[in-house]
C-alpha positions, -999 to 999 in steps of 0.1 A, spaced: 356 -322 543 343 -291 557 376 -275 565 388 -284 530 360 -262 515 361 -236 537 399 -235 534 390 -234 498 366 -206 498 390 -185 520 420 -189 495 400 -180 466 385 -150 480 417 -137 493 430 -141 460 409 -125 443 405 -94 463 446 -93 464 451 -99 426 422 -73 419 440 -48 444 475 -56 427 466 -49 391 446 -18 401 479 -4 418 501 -16 391 482 4 368 491 39 388 522 30 404 552 49 386 581 28 374 605 19 400 639 29 385 651 -7 380 623 -14 360 630 12 337 663 1 331 650 -36 325 626 -18 299 655 -3 283 673 -35 282 643 -54 268 643 -29 239 677 -40 230 672 -75 232 702 -99 243 707 -133 255 722 -115 289 731 -83 303 756 -70 327 734 -71 356 711 -100 352 702 -130 326 678 -122 300 643 -131 312 633 -101 332 639 -79 300 624 -104 276 594 -105 299 589 -71 300 591 -66 261 565 -92 260 541 -74 283 546 -40 262 546 -55 229 511 -72 239 497 -47 256 511 -14 247 534 13 261 520 17 299 531 6 332 504 -20 333 514 -39 304 549 -38 312 540 -55 349 514 -78 334 536 -109 330 547 -105 364 514 -102 381 504 -134 363 534 -149 376 527 -136 412 491 -146 408 499 -182 401 522 -186 428 498 -191 455 481 -217 432 513 -237 428 522 -236 467 484 -248 475 489 -276 453 525 -287 466 509 -282 501 479 -305 492 500 -331 480 522 -337 506 501 -328 540 463 -327 528 441 -304 508 429 -281 536 467 -274 546 473 -267 509 447 -243 508 459 -227 537 494 -221 526 483 -209 493 463 -182 517 497 -176 534 512 -167 504 485 -143 495 490 -126 529 526 -126 539 539 -90 526 571 -104 511 554 -127 488 516 -113 484 530 -82 467 549 -101 441 541 -89 407 535 -53 413 568 -47 401 587 -60 370 618 -75 389 637 -103 386 625 -117 421 593 -130 403 604 -155 378 630 -166 403 602 -171 426 585 -194 403 615 -213 395 620 -219 431 583 -234 437 589 -252 404 621 -270 417 607 -276 449 578 -293 438 600 -313 417 624 -322 443 598 -332 467 583 -354 441 615 -372 434 618 -379 468 588 -401 469 597 -416 434 619 -408 407 597 -404 376 596 -382 344 568 -354 360 591 -346 386 626 -346 365 608 -321 337 592 -300 367 627 -296 382 645 -291 348 620 -264 337 624 -248 374 664 -248 370 661 -233 335 637 -204 344 658 -194 376 692 -197 356 679 -170 330 664 -148 361 693 -139 385 729 -147 394 714 -153 430 696 -185 418 729 -203 424 722 -198 462 685 -212 458 702 -245 438 730 -246 465 706 -249 492 682 -276 471 714 -296 466 721 -295 504 687 -304 514 689 -338 488 722 -349 500 710 -347 537 681 -368 532 684 -406 520 659 -403 499 674 -376 480 709 -394 477 689 -421 461 670 -398 434 703 -382 428 717 -416 413 688 -415 389 701 -405 352 664 -385 346 676 -361 376 708 -358 360 691 -349 325 670 -321 346 702 -309 362 719 -307 327 689 -286 315 694 -263 342 734 -262 337 727 -251 298 703 -225 309 735 -204 326 754 -208 293 742 -173 280 751 -155 313 785 -175 312 792 -162 273 784 -128 283 809 -128 310 834 -144 291 832 -119 264 831 -88 290 861 -96 313 836 -113 338 821 -79 347 787 -91 359 802 -116 379 829 -91 394 800 -67 402 775 -95 415 803 -111 437 829 -87 445 822 -51 436 788 -45 454 799 -63 484 822 -49 514 830 -84 526 838 -72 559 819 -75 590 793 -53 598 771 -52 630 741 -40 611 736 -77 601 716 -76 634 686 -57 619 679 -89 597 658 -103 624 637 -70 629 631 -62 598 623 -99 588 599 -101 615 582 -70 605 581 -78 566 569 -113 572 548 -101 602 559 -111 638 537 -146 645 542 -161 609 581 -154 614 582 -171 644 564 -202 629 593 -201 601 618 -203 624 601 -228 646 601 -249 613 637 -243 607 644 -257 640 628 -288 634 645 -295 603 676 -303 624 654 -326 648 650 -362 650 612 -360 650 611 -341 616 583 -360 603 577 -374 565 610 -371 542 588 -340 522 582 -323 556 620 -323 566 630 -315 527 609 -283 529 622 -275 565 657 -279 554 653 -257 522 640 -229 544 666 -232 571 694 -234 553 684 -205 531 673 -182 561 702 -190 580 725 -182 551 714 -149 545 712 -140 577 753 -151 581 757 -131 545 740 -101 560 773 -91 582 793 -92 552 771 -84 519 760 -52 506 738 -32 530 733 -3 511 705 -17 488 674 -33 495 680 -70 503 653 -80 525 636 -100 497 665 -123 493 653 -147 518 619 -151 499 627 -184 481 633 -201 515 602 -187 531 583 -200 502 594 -236 509 583 -234 547 552 -219 538 541 -253 522 545 -268 559 534 -239 581 497 -247 581 505 -281 598 525 -266 621 497 -241 634 475 -268 641 495 -276 669 490 -241 683 463 -225 703 433 -215 685 436 -178 696 474 -175 685 464 -191 654 438 -163 649 463 -139 657 485 -151 633 463 -145 603 454 -113 616 489 -99 616 495 -114 584 467 -97 569 472 -64 584 509 -64 573 499 -73 537 473 -45 536 499 -21 552 523 -30 522 494 -28 496 487 7 513 526 18 506 523 12 471 489 34 473 504 62 488 534 60 463 511 61 436 494 92 447 514 124 441 499 143 470 509 117 495 544 115 480 545 153 484 539 147 522 569 124 525 596 150 510 625 156 533 613 124 552 636 94 551 608 73 537 602 92 506 602 71 475 629 86 457 629 59 429 594 61 422 591 100 425 597 131 400 598 113 363 565 127 353 573 163 359 609 157 346 595 144 315 567 170 312 593 199 315 619 183 292 593 178 264 584 216 270 620 223 263 626 205 234 599 224 216 618 257 221 654 241 208 663 233 173 652 201 154 673 171 163 681 182 198 698 152 214 690 143 251 720 136 273 714 123 308 738 123 335 732 88 352 714 57 342 685 63 364 676 94 343 684 79 312 659 50 318 630 67 330 628 96 308 635 70 283 603 51 291 582 84 295 594 94 260 593 61 244 631 66 236 654 39 246 685 57 230 690 84 255 730 87 262 743 86 296 777 102 311 799 84 333 784 85 367 796 66 402 759 56 402 761 36 367 792 15 382 777 11 418 743 -4 403 764 -25 377 750 -6 348 778 7 332 790 -19 310 758 -24 297 755 14 288 788 7 267 773 -21 250 744 -6 243 763 23 225 749 50 249 779 57 271 786 95 260 821 112 266 834 143 249 816 177 240 782 173 223 783 172 183 750 186 182 724 210 201 717 190 235 693 192 262 714 176 294 695 167 322 712 164 355 705 152 393 714 172 424 698 148 446 715 118 435 750 132 446 755 138 483 760 177 490 797 176 499 803 164 463 778 186 441 807 212 434 829 182 422 801 166 403 792 202 385 831 209 375 832 175 362 802 181 338 823 216 326 854 195 321 833 170 298 812 191 281 821 227 283 809 256 305 775 253 318 748 277 313 719 287 338 700 259 344 665 253 342 655 239 377 628 211 384 620 208 422 594 175 421 580 173 456 596 206 471 630 195 455 631 161 473 640 151 437 659 180 419 668 179 384 686 208 363 683 211 326 708 228 304 706 236 269 741 230 256 751 241 216 768 220 194 806 220 202 798 232 237 804 261 252 838 277 262 844 301 291 849 293 328 828 268 349 798 289 361 782 259 381 750 259 396 742 274 432 746 250 462 730 258 495 722 247 528 702 261 557 717 254 589 686 270 613 657 258 616 667 223 605 646 201 588 612 190 605 621 216 634 591 233 654 592 270 653 576 302 663 557 320 638 586 346 640 619 330 637 656 335 622 673 318 592 708 308 589 726 294 561 751 295 531 754 295 495 779 294 466 783 295 431 818 289 416 829 317 395 800 339 393 792 341 429 757 350 447 741 383 444 710 376 469 692 348 488 655 356 491 639 328 519 605 314 508 578 300 527 555 279 507 569 290 477 564 330 483 588 351 492 587 357 532 622 378 539 652 391 521 684 374 536 713 395 544 742 377 525 781 379 526 788 372 562 820 352 566 815 314 573 849 295 573 833 259 574 817 258 539 854 261 524 865 228 545 835 210 538 838 204 499 862 176 488 881 202 468 880 240 472 849 257 456 860 287 433 833 311 443 852 345 443 834 355 475 846 327 499 844 328 529 816 358 529 789 332 517 765 331 549 731 345 550 710 355 578 674 364 579 644 374 603 612 356 592 579 368 604 552 342 595 525 355 618 501 356 587 504 318 583 485 296 601 503 268 625 512 237 611 534 220 583 549 243 561 579 242 535 608 268 539 629 270 508 655 294 491 657 315 457 691 321 447 702 347 422 739 347 410 759 375 396 757 360 360 720 368 362 709 330 370 679 325 392 676 288 409 650 277 433 663 255 461 652 226 477 627 235 503 627 215 538 595 210 563 592 231 594 563 233 617 550 267 631 537 267 663 523 297 688 547 313 706 531 299 739 537 266 726 574 271 725 576 287 758 
């Protein structure tokens, strides 16, 4: 009894602390790109969408309608679901093990980074996790006795899951395997009440099935074919390292031990083996899938449904571990959760995001949107009334749409739209733009969403669709880690040659290099049709050297997929000798200002370098 009360007190304290911190972070955390697009879908309510079933968009719309147009209201339904999950896990654990084990399982859900951060972002994994827990609880109850409560719980879980994500099919498959593997499960599947629950779950898939029938299976093709290479990739071995890090190592070891018990002879009660089977089949299944499936997007969270099942039984398992090892397990989980929350805090603070610029961990999908929205408002104030906005990809259209409370921003055809399965939905919304603008238009394009070697082709494609481009206004968020170009287009577009924005690269020093306070700078810059007049080297945004431009460099001409039309090719290289002795040692930002022969002036992205004393260099 004393253990039970202590476990409950610990759980309640952890839950209150984590929930309070998550709400505070959610209020200041910029919208993730997917959240912004789901908000846009919520402003165009439908039964299903190209990328997802409808529930995520509906919840976002509900949050904004009840709480107002800001990030915390948008995320509030997901925060509530995330806060409810530990209580549900605690109740299931108490039912099948004991009260103390139940509260400890709830505490582990709070502390494990993958589950503890659920609800911070308005993503479909949150309602899908709720659906998983409801199905687990209902299924475990049906193993003991088939009754109305268990069947209803199962049916509600299946319906929520079907409305959450295509990926919930995997949860259903794993659940059926677990039930069929147990004599009690096979017996339960003979009861009509269980089949009634299954029929409710099947009916919930109808909106998504109908959408795919009406749109040539576009959603199914994206989820099952287009986004996956379906070829063997050795990077799948990273699964174990990434999972161990995000679950925390000792807790991950406990989960794997439970998976092993699922196939042993002494697996304990049917419920114990049921939870272990759910986790084992899911975890090992996604491990195998990782060798063939999409490795370019974030997929580490796919394993969460299986882990939620295993966490229910983990406290009972940990009782057999040495006390010191149990303490370290809980401590590591606490540190892991604190680290994840600290990451989201850092992403919320502009100064800290800026510090990550130029780093591979820079949070691109959270950053730059406030600066872009402020600049767009300035541009619109100077353009004719009725000026239309045009984004060159769905990310800009959705994020800028939320910032301006405008879900009707038109979007150009872009590889990103197809890569993320959003192109069909933009067509349905009537936001897919083609042809020259019919009214004055402000075009917002991104140079960081396109690989450097494809930038010239991208700009030329913009010209072919919209007409000649005027000199752009450049928005360099976080030293250009997010870089946007704003073009004022007249009605009917502009005629003439396609003078593209400048494209440049600093070859020496490389990003992150340590250099003495006098150092050389080498690189190249091109600008189609007009050519480059001059290149100025900057340090921390201030001019520090005038580069000598016009040296021969054959490499850039071979680098681009199609030939650039810069008239000065191949004499497009520049060199400069920088004297930074007036600057203190430490981290600084090296950049370029490129002036074109057409009178344009563009600030290029900056890269970090570290100035050190000459003696240190030697």
